[in-house]
C-alpha positions in Angstrom: -18.8 -2.3 -4.9 -15.4 -2.9 -4.7 -13.6 -5.4 -1.7 -9.8 -4.7 -1.1 -7.3 -8.0 0.3 -4.0 -7.0 1.7 -1.4 -9.7 1.9 2.6 -9.8 2.3 2.5 -8.7 6.3 4.9 -9.6 8.6 8.2 -9.5 11.1 11.2 -8.8 9.1 14.7 -7.2 10.5 15.6 -4.1 10.2 17.5 -4.1 6.3 14.7 -6.4 4.7 12.6 -6.1 2.3 8.8 -7.3 2.4 6.0 -7.3 -0.9 2.1 -6.4 0.2 -0.2 -7.0 -2.5 -3.5 -5.8 -2.5 -6.5 -7.8 -4.6 -8.8 -6.1 -6.1 -12.2 -7.8 -6.6 -15.6 -6.8 -8.0 -14.0 -3.6 -10.1 -10.6 -3.2 -12.4 -8.6 -1.3 -11.2 -8.0 -0.4 -14.9 -10.7 2.0 -13.9 -9.5 4.0 -10.3 -8.7 7.1 -10.5 -6.4 6.3 -7.3 -4.9 3.2 -5.7 -2.0 2.9 -3.5 -1.4 2.5 0.7 -1.5 4.1 3.4 -0.1 3.1 6.6 -0.6 3.8 10.7 1.5 3.5 13.1 0.5 3.6 17.4 -0.9 6.6 18.2 -0.4 8.2 15.1 -2.5 9.5 12.4 -2.7 7.2 9.2 -0.4 8.7 6.3 0.1 8.3 2.4 3.1 5.8 1.3 2.7 5.8 -2.0 -0.2 6.7 -4.5 -0.8 6.0 -8.4 -2.8 8.4 -10.0 -3.6 9.3 -13.1 -0.5 7.4 -14.2 1.6 9.5 -11.9 3.2 7.6 -8.5 4.1 10.0 -5.3 6.0 8.6 -2.0 6.1 10.3 1.2 9.1 11.1 1.7 10.8 9.2 4.2 9.4 6.3 1.5 11.3 7.3 -1.4 14.3 5.7 -2.6 13.1 2.3 -0.5 9.5 1.4 -1.4 8.3 1.4 -5.1 4.4 0.7 -5.8 3.4 -1.0 -8.9 0.1 -2.4 -10.5 -1.3 -5.3 -12.1 -4.0 -4.7 -14.2 -4.2 -9.0 -15.3 -4.0 -9.7 -12.0 -6.2 -7.1 -10.5 -3.5 -6.3 -7.8 -1.9 -3.4 -6.7 1.8 -4.0 -5.0 4.5 -2.5 -2.4 8.0 -3.2 -3.0 9.7 -2.1 0.6 13.3 -2.9 0.8 15.8 -1.5 3.3 12.9 -1.7 5.9 13.8 0.3 9.0 11.8 0.2 12.7 9.8 3.1 11.7 8.2 1.7 9.1 6.2 -0.5 11.1 2.8 -0.3 11.1 -0.6 -1.3 9.6 -0.6 -0.7 5.9 -4.0 0.0 4.2 -4.9 -0.6 0.6 -6.8 2.1 -1.0 -8.5 2.4 -3.8 -10.9 5.7 -5.1 -13.4 5.2 -8.4 -15.4 8.1 -9.8 -13.1 10.6 -7.4 -15.2 10.1 -4.6 -16.6 6.7 -4.0 -13.0 5.7 -2.1 -12.5 2.0 -0.9 -10.2 0.5 1.9 -8.4 -3.0 2.7 -8.5 -4.7 6.6 -5.0 -3.7 6.5 -1.6 -5.7 7.1 0.5 -5.5 9.7 4.1 -4.8 8.9 6.9 -4.8 12.2 10.2 -4.0 11.5 12.6 -5.5 14.1 16.2 -3.1 15.2 
């Protein structure tokens, strides 16, 4: 069983930055086939923000050039550096991990609120 715990969310003004962290336990992220971040705003479906798969990184068009995903295997942690934040980035951000191509895990989510 894998547990994912997010941290780093909060309230920030437009143009500001935040760094989200996702600490994994139960299994090394080295063995994950995919790890990344999704977000869900009120009334919207959960959407992909950034994902690392097989060494490649993918970003939603809306965050390209502003957000950067990274991982630290030694700390078993995945990060999301968010710069130039916009009010439309306001959402609950969820950490995601997929192992064995079929088993997926989600964190509990962390709220990010960007004020204008």
